[in-house]
LUMTORFI-857142 format. One record per residue (C-alpha): y, x, z; residue in one letter. Coordinates in nm, 3 decimals, m for minus. Each point is the difference from the previous one (the first is absolute). Layout:
         y         x         z   res
         Y         X         Z     a
...
***
This chain:
         y         x         z   res
     0.004     0.002     0.000     m
     0.231     0.294     0.058     k
     0.228     0.036    m0.294     v
     0.309     0.151     0.154     a
     0.087     0.326     0.166     a
    m0.011     0.014     0.381     n
     0.280    m0.174     0.188     m
     0.110     0.100     0.340     k
    m0.127    m0.317     0.175     l
    m0.237    m0.290    m0.071     s
    m0.007    m0.318     0.213     v
    m0.331    m0.184    m0.047     v
    m0.069    m0.346     0.131     a
    m0.249    m0.284    m0.079     t
     0.078    m0.361    m0.054     l
    m0.206    m0.293     0.140     y
     0.176    m0.321     0.105     q
     0.313     0.223     0.022     s
     0.245    m0.236    m0.173     a
     0.203    m0.068     0.314     p
     0.056     0.369     0.067     y
     0.010     0.183    m0.330     i
     0.377    m0.016    m0.071     n
     0.085     0.121     0.349     e
    m0.263     0.265    m0.012     f
     0.137     0.124    m0.339     h
     0.351     0.013     0.136     r
    m0.086     0.192     0.312     r
    m0.253     0.233    m0.166     a
     0.241     0.087    m0.277     s
     0.277     0.064     0.244     e
    m0.200     0.242     0.211     v
    m0.161     0.168    m0.298     a
     0.345     0.073    m0.158     s
     0.111     0.152     0.334     r
    m0.282     0.251    m0.030     i
    m0.047     0.056    m0.375     a
     0.330    m0.116    m0.150     g
    m0.084    m0.156    m0.338     d
    m0.331     0.189    m0.031     d
    m0.242    m0.258     0.143     y
    m0.230    m0.281    m0.116     e
    m0.123    m0.315     0.165     v
    m0.355    m0.102    m0.102     i
    m0.110    m0.350     0.077     l
    m0.370    m0.090    m0.053     v
    m0.069    m0.375    m0.028     n
    m0.345    m0.051     0.139     d
    m0.066    m0.339    m0.155     g
     0.256    m0.173     0.220     s
    m0.027    m0.383    m0.026     p
     0.373    m0.051     0.061     d
     0.312     0.104    m0.193     t
    m0.017     0.364     0.104     s
    m0.069     0.116    m0.360     l
     0.289    m0.192    m0.161     s
     0.243     0.124     0.265     r
    m0.123     0.356    m0.031     a
     0.035    m0.012    m0.383     i
     0.357    m0.131     0.042     a
     0.078     0.301     0.227     l
    m0.143     0.244    m0.262     s
     0.223    m0.153    m0.266     e
     0.314     0.054     0.211     m
    m0.098     0.330     0.156     d
    m0.145     0.284    m0.210     n
    m0.136     0.165     0.316     h
    m0.249    m0.281     0.036     v
    m0.353     0.008    m0.162     t
    m0.226    m0.304     0.039     v
    m0.382     0.038    m0.049     i
    m0.163    m0.343    m0.038     d
    m0.377     0.014     0.073     l
    m0.222    m0.239    m0.184     s
    m0.113    m0.170     0.317     r
    m0.015     0.059     0.379     n
    m0.187     0.326     0.054     f
     0.094     0.051     0.366     g
     0.273     0.181     0.194     h
    m0.162     0.341    m0.004     h
    m0.070     0.012    m0.367     r
     0.346    m0.124    m0.078     a
     0.149     0.284     0.217     m
    m0.213     0.262    m0.184     m
     0.123    m0.144    m0.336     t
     0.365     0.041     0.105     g
    m0.058     0.352     0.128     l
    m0.164     0.088    m0.335     e
     0.304    m0.122    m0.183     a
     0.248     0.186     0.219     s
     0.175     0.314    m0.119     t
     0.208     0.098     0.303     g
    m0.021     0.335     0.167     d
     0.000    m0.214     0.319     q
    m0.170    m0.340     0.006     v
     0.082    m0.265     0.257     f
    m0.268    m0.272     0.029     l
     0.094    m0.314     0.184     i
    m0.080    m0.369     0.015     d
     0.257    m0.232    m0.154     s
    m0.004    m0.279     0.256     d
     0.267     0.173     0.222     l
    m0.233     0.024     0.297     e
     0.041     0.372    m0.076     e
     0.361     0.106    m0.038     e
     0.108     0.192    m0.316     p
     0.246     0.185     0.227     e
    m0.285     0.184     0.164     w
     0.010     0.227    m0.306     l
     0.295     0.185     0.144     l
    m0.179     0.085     0.320     a
    m0.324     0.088    m0.182     f
     0.187     0.229    m0.242     e
     0.178     0.179     0.287     s
    m0.328     0.055     0.183     q
    m0.172     0.128    m0.315     m
     0.283     0.249    m0.062     a
     0.005     0.117     0.363     l
    m0.376     0.042     0.043     e
    m0.090     0.108    m0.353     g
    m0.285    m0.247    m0.024     c
    m0.140    m0.186    m0.305     d
    m0.030    m0.352     0.164     v
     0.204    m0.193     0.252     v
    m0.164    m0.333     0.081     y
     0.091    m0.284     0.222     g
    m0.200    m0.106     0.301     v
     0.068    m0.286     0.249     q
    m0.009     0.103     0.377     p
    m0.122    m0.356     0.063     r
    m0.161    m0.222    m0.260     r
     0.192    m0.319    m0.077     k
    m0.157    m0.346     0.013     g
    m0.188    m0.202     0.257     n
    m0.283     0.112     0.222     v
    m0.267    m0.074    m0.265     r
     0.183     0.209    m0.267     e
     0.056     0.288     0.245     r
    m0.369    m0.006     0.111     l
    m0.135    m0.012    m0.355     s
     0.222     0.288    m0.098     g
    m0.110     0.205     0.303     w
    m0.364    m0.068    m0.083     l
     0.042     0.086    m0.368     f
     0.146     0.344     0.049     y
    m0.251     0.098     0.265     r
    m0.296    m0.125    m0.203     l
     0.136     0.161    m0.316     f
     0.042     0.339     0.171     r
    m0.338    m0.022     0.167     c
    m0.195    m0.094    m0.311     l
     0.178     0.221    m0.251     t
     0.130     0.303     0.187     g
     0.341    m0.052    m0.180     v
     0.274     0.046     0.260     d
     0.231    m0.284    m0.108     q
     0.270    m0.064     0.257     p
     0.032    m0.338     0.175     d
     0.256    m0.252    m0.135     n
     0.086     0.195    m0.311     i
     0.223    m0.187    m0.249     v
     0.054     0.021    m0.372     t
     0.338     0.178     0.014     a
    m0.031     0.364    m0.071     r
     0.187     0.279    m0.174     l
    m0.206     0.244    m0.208     m
     0.057     0.307    m0.203     t
    m0.107     0.014    m0.358     r
    m0.285     0.238     0.054     r
    m0.146    m0.228     0.271     y
     0.029    m0.310    m0.230     v
    m0.168     0.193    m0.283     d
    m0.278     0.106     0.227     s
    m0.038    m0.361     0.135     l
    m0.039    m0.128    m0.354     l
    m0.299     0.230    m0.065     l
    m0.200    m0.249     0.199     h
    m0.151    m0.246    m0.250     r
    m0.202    m0.240     0.218     e
    m0.029    m0.355    m0.127     r
    m0.055    m0.153     0.347     e
     0.277     0.192     0.163     l
     0.155    m0.005     0.349     n
     0.339     0.173    m0.035     i
     0.043     0.060     0.377     g
    m0.305     0.230     0.004     g
     0.109     0.170    m0.324     l
     0.339     0.076     0.154     w
    m0.170     0.195     0.280     m
    m0.278     0.180    m0.195     i
     0.241     0.129    m0.259     t
     0.127     0.235     0.269     g
     0.327     0.202    m0.013     f
     0.245     0.002     0.281     e
     0.061    m0.353     0.120     q
     0.231    m0.115     0.279     r
     0.036    m0.335     0.172     a
     0.332    m0.178     0.054     h
     0.016    m0.283     0.256     n
     0.151    m0.318    m0.142     i
     0.033    m0.367     0.100     n
    m0.142    m0.230    m0.265     k
     0.161    m0.340    m0.031     h
    m0.167    m0.342    m0.047     s
     0.152    m0.167    m0.305     t
    m0.304    m0.189    m0.125     s
    m0.343    m0.122     0.132     p
    m0.287     0.244    m0.055     t
    m0.235    m0.073    m0.284     t
    m0.281     0.198     0.164     y
    m0.240    m0.250     0.166     t
    m0.284     0.107     0.224     i
    m0.235    m0.025    m0.297     r
     0.222     0.218    m0.213     k
     0.039     0.256     0.279     k
    m0.378     0.019     0.050     f
    m0.047     0.035    m0.377     s
     0.270     0.269     0.001     h
    m0.188     0.189     0.274     l
    m0.326    m0.020    m0.186     v
     0.159     0.126    m0.319     n
     0.178     0.280     0.180     a
    m0.307     0.121     0.184     v
    m0.229    m0.018    m0.304     t
     0.262     0.186    m0.213     s
     0.016     0.295     0.231     f
    m0.337     0.031     0.169     s
    m0.366    m0.041    m0.047     s
    m0.050    m0.017     0.375     l
    m0.113    m0.366     0.000     p
    m0.281     0.103    m0.237     l
    m0.086     0.300     0.214     v
    m0.001    m0.234     0.305     f
    m0.247    m0.226    m0.183     t
    m0.216     0.304    m0.076     f
    m0.009     0.116     0.362     y
    m0.057    m0.355     0.126     t
    m0.308    m0.023    m0.215     g
    m0.113     0.344     0.110     l
     0.051    m0.086     0.370     l
    m0.179    m0.331    m0.044     t
    m0.301     0.141    m0.171     s
    m0.018     0.298     0.245     t
     0.007    m0.231     0.303     s
    m0.260    m0.224    m0.163     a
    m0.225     0.303    m0.063     a
     0.035     0.103     0.364     i
    m0.093    m0.348     0.114     f
    m0.305    m0.002    m0.232     i
    m0.114     0.336     0.141     f
     0.044    m0.149     0.348     y
    m0.218    m0.299    m0.096     l
    m0.263     0.231    m0.143     l
     0.005     0.210     0.316     f
    m0.064    m0.306     0.214     r
    m0.274    m0.119    m0.231     y
    m0.199     0.329    m0.009     f
     0.077     0.142     0.348     f
     0.076    m0.292     0.220     v
    m0.229    m0.245    m0.164     s
     0.269    m0.265    m0.025     t
    m0.003    m0.142    m0.353     p
     0.337    m0.141    m0.113     p
     0.028    m0.364    m0.070     s
     0.018    m0.121    m0.360     g
     0.368    m0.104     0.042     y
     0.096     0.344     0.126     t
    m0.157     0.185    m0.287     s
     0.157    m0.234    m0.255     i
     0.349     0.062     0.153     v
    m0.061     0.370    m0.003     a
    m0.106     0.011    m0.362     s
     0.293    m0.226    m0.116     v
     0.235     0.211     0.203     w
    m0.139     0.323    m0.158     f
     0.010    m0.110    m0.362     f
     0.336    m0.177     0.034     s
     0.137     0.333     0.122     g
    m0.147     0.181    m0.299     l
     0.151    m0.253    m0.236     i
     0.344     0.040     0.144     i
    m0.042     0.374     0.006     f
    m0.076     0.032    m0.370     f
     0.254    m0.265    m0.094     l
     0.265     0.195     0.187     g
    m0.104     0.322    m0.167     l
     0.014    m0.153    m0.349     q
     0.329    m0.173     0.084     g
     0.165     0.336     0.075     i
    m0.075     0.119    m0.353     y
     0.075    m0.337    m0.170     i
     0.344    m0.019     0.169     s
     0.085     0.344    m0.149     k
    m0.103    m0.113    m0.351     v
     0.165    m0.344     0.039     f
     0.333     0.147     0.078     s
     0.006     0.217    m0.305     e
    m0.146    m0.213    m0.283     v
     0.252    m0.282     0.007     k
     0.289     0.140    m0.188     q
     0.204    m0.316    m0.021     r
     0.383     0.037    m0.012     p
     0.131    m0.090     0.350     y
     0.301    m0.179    m0.146     v
     0.103    m0.141    m0.338     i
     0.366     0.004    m0.094     v
     0.122    m0.300    m0.198     r
     0.350     0.129    m0.076     q
     0.268     0.245     0.114     i
     0.361    m0.122     0.008     y
     0.284     0.261    m0.002     k
     0.347    m0.017    m0.155     s
     0.094     0.275    m0.241     r
***
């Protein structure tokens, strides 16, 4: 998608039910970007199949402001894929990724840029000291991050938000990941480089679209994208089950031959079912480890499809 020479700054945001906020977001993002980069900046808006008037409003902005580029995806592909599409289209030496619903403030860019210059890092990202929302949302977030770290080994911070300022070399390295079922939060961390947190206070301007079902699905996708540990756990569960069953069978044989206490029919049936069930799980887990490796590689579907790009000349 990159057809122009590098600019100084790219601001990347996704659109989904963003119609009430897009004009205000554009005004504030453009103002802060011009303070840092003068006229050498771009604002990239990725429409992720939004069902409202977000696209038409974004196109109108692109027609009146030549800094704005609108990428219209052919359907809703999901927030993470839309973000990666915007990053791939960016050309800035620095790239500021942020949500467009104004829960994250475009003005954070000033503080992020100052911290990046002071500490010489490649990424400054926002984190909330305390997660917003009710008790259920805070508890589900607390569980998500701990389960994710436990099952993947990826040290993703608690309550991380979308807003982050990145250098060109970091963004280029991030885009080397070509997963189809991606979880961008994990990719942010495993890409490496020097990353620094910046405490922010996120606002509540709209109700969350993440239900408990979606959060659970997100957790499953995140874990399976970064770890084969669930399959390894299945493997060892089968191994432990079959081993314990074998020990129990040896115990029954010992009683039969040395204590002269024959096991009842029910006991022997349970032992045999236990043993062979463990063997089945063992071999399924072993095969599953290999199948998962193949499965993740053979599906080379594009992770997004762009319908049209809007930019005034």
